[in-house]
C-alpha positions as CSV (number, residue, x, y, z in Angstrom):
1,M,22.3,20.2,2.8
2,V,19.3,18.2,1.7
3,A,17.5,18.7,-1.7
4,V,14.1,17.5,-2.7
5,R,14.0,16.7,-6.4
6,Q,11.9,14.6,-8.8
7,A,12.8,10.9,-8.7
8,V,14.6,9.3,-11.7
9,P,15.0,5.6,-12.6
10,E,18.6,5.7,-11.2
11,D,17.1,6.3,-7.8
12,A,15.3,3.0,-7.7
13,E,17.7,0.9,-5.6
14,A,18.3,3.6,-3.0
15,A,14.7,4.7,-2.9
16,V,13.5,1.1,-2.4
17,A,16.1,0.6,0.4
18,V,14.6,3.7,2.1
19,L,11.1,2.3,1.8
20,R,12.0,-1.1,3.1
21,R,14.1,0.1,6.0
22,S,11.5,2.7,7.0
23,I,8.7,0.2,7.0
24,T,10.7,-2.5,8.8
25,E,12.3,-0.2,11.4
26,L,10.0,2.8,11.9
27,C,6.5,1.2,11.5
28,I,6.8,-1.3,14.3
29,S,3.7,0.1,16.0
30,D,1.9,-1.0,12.8
31,H,3.4,-4.4,11.9
32,R,4.3,-5.3,15.5
33,G,7.2,-7.3,14.3
34,D,5.0,-9.8,12.5
35,A,7.0,-11.4,9.7
36,Q,4.0,-12.1,7.5
37,T,2.7,-8.5,7.8
38,I,6.2,-7.1,7.0
39,A,6.5,-9.4,4.0
40,K,3.1,-8.4,2.5
41,W,3.9,-4.7,3.1
42,L,7.3,-5.0,1.4
43,A,6.2,-7.3,-1.5
44,N,5.7,-4.5,-4.1
45,K,8.6,-2.4,-2.9
46,T,11.1,-3.4,-5.6
47,P,13.3,-1.4,-7.9
48,Q,11.4,-2.6,-10.9
49,N,8.1,-1.4,-9.4
50,F,9.7,1.9,-8.4
51,V,10.8,2.5,-12.0
52,S,7.3,1.7,-13.3
53,W,5.7,4.0,-10.6
54,I,7.8,7.0,-11.6
55,G,7.3,6.3,-15.3
56,D,3.5,6.6,-14.9
57,D,2.3,10.1,-15.8
58,D,-0.4,9.9,-13.1
59,N,2.3,9.7,-10.4
60,F,4.7,12.4,-9.2
61,C,7.5,11.1,-7.1
62,V,10.2,13.0,-5.3
63,V,13.3,12.0,-3.3
64,A,15.1,13.9,-0.5
65,E,18.8,13.7,-1.2
66,A,21.7,14.5,1.0
67,P,25.2,14.4,-0.4
68,E,25.9,10.8,-1.3
69,R,22.6,9.3,-0.1
70,L,18.8,9.3,-0.4
71,L,17.0,10.0,2.9
72,G,13.3,10.0,1.8
73,V,10.7,9.2,-0.8
74,G,7.3,10.7,-1.5
75,L,4.8,9.8,-4.2
76,L,1.5,11.6,-5.2
77,H,-1.1,10.1,-7.5
78,R,-3.1,12.4,-9.8
79,S,-6.2,11.3,-7.9
80,G,-5.0,13.3,-4.9
81,E,-3.8,10.3,-3.0
82,L,-0.5,10.6,-1.2
83,R,0.8,7.0,-1.7
84,L,4.3,7.2,-0.3
85,C,6.0,9.4,2.3
86,Y,8.8,7.6,4.0
87,L,12.1,8.6,5.5
88,S,15.3,6.6,6.3
89,P,15.6,5.7,10.0
90,G,17.5,8.5,11.7
91,A,16.3,11.2,9.3
92,Q,13.1,12.1,11.2
93,G,12.7,15.5,12.9
94,Q,14.8,17.5,10.5
95,G,12.1,18.8,8.3
96,L,12.7,16.3,5.5
97,G,9.2,14.8,5.7
98,K,7.7,18.2,5.5
99,A,9.9,19.2,2.6
100,I,8.8,16.1,0.7
101,Y,5.2,16.8,1.5
102,L,5.4,20.4,0.4
103,A,6.9,19.4,-3.0
104,L,4.0,16.9,-3.5
105,E,1.4,19.5,-2.4
106,E,2.8,22.0,-4.9
107,K,2.4,19.5,-7.7
108,A,-1.2,18.7,-6.5
109,K,-2.0,22.4,-6.7
110,A,-0.4,22.6,-10.2
111,W,-2.6,19.7,-11.2
112,G,-5.6,21.7,-9.9
113,L,-6.5,19.2,-7.1
114,K,-9.0,20.4,-4.5
115,K,-7.9,18.0,-1.7
116,L,-5.4,15.4,-0.8
117,S,-6.0,12.0,0.8
118,L,-3.8,9.4,2.4
119,E,-3.9,6.3,4.5
120,S,-1.5,6.8,7.4
121,T,0.4,4.4,9.6
122,V,-0.1,4.7,13.3
123,A,3.5,6.0,13.5
124,A,2.9,8.9,11.0
125,R,-0.5,10.1,12.2
126,S,0.8,13.0,14.3
127,F,3.1,14.1,11.4
128,Y,0.2,14.3,9.0
129,E,-2.0,16.1,11.6
130,S,0.8,18.7,12.0
131,L,0.5,19.3,8.2
132,G,-3.2,20.0,8.5
133,F,-4.6,16.6,7.6
134,R,-7.8,15.5,9.4
135,P,-9.1,12.0,10.1
136,A,-11.5,10.9,7.4
137,G,-13.2,7.8,8.7
138,A,-12.5,4.7,10.6
139,A,-9.3,2.7,10.3
140,K,-9.2,0.1,7.6
141,P,-7.3,-3.2,7.4
142,G,-3.8,-2.7,5.9
143,F,-1.2,-5.3,5.3
144,G,-1.5,-8.3,7.6
145,L,-2.0,-7.1,11.2
146,S,-1.6,-3.4,10.3
147,H,-4.3,-0.8,9.8
148,C,-4.5,2.3,7.6
149,H,-5.9,5.5,9.0
150,P,-7.7,7.6,6.4
151,Y,-6.9,11.3,6.3
152,E,-7.9,14.3,4.1
153,K,-6.7,17.8,3.6
154,P,-8.5,20.5,1.5
155,L,-6.1,22.5,-0.7
156,Q,-6.1,26.2,-1.3
157,P,-6.1,27.0,-5.1
158,H,-2.8,27.6,-6.7
159,R,-1.9,31.3,-7.0
160,H,0.0,32.5,-10.0
């Protein structure tokens, strides 16, 4: 059984491990194994930074947790930007990414946001498109060799 819950500082080590493994192992179509690109992408993925991200009131961060281990991390900024949505290698295709996304979308609606935006990896584009995101412009340079693909999704107002 997997639960999605709000992240706490004690999650930092495990959450950062998920981010780093996911980027290194699952985003190969983006970084193409280039060591400098990977290093730039991973540079801010530290436990200290994670604790500061979740301590910021403009961020809402969730983790997907199975018994004994974290399998995913998602982070929404109050601007409507989805900044993190990563799963551990081997955790794809089980609905975890969607569960993380839905928790973030619920918060976005509670905040009164009208739309969400994100910059997708090549690897995640079909996932975001399946959630109703649409391309929102040309790809932009990312870390090193990688490119970010902008997406947007309008939100329906929150119903009470």
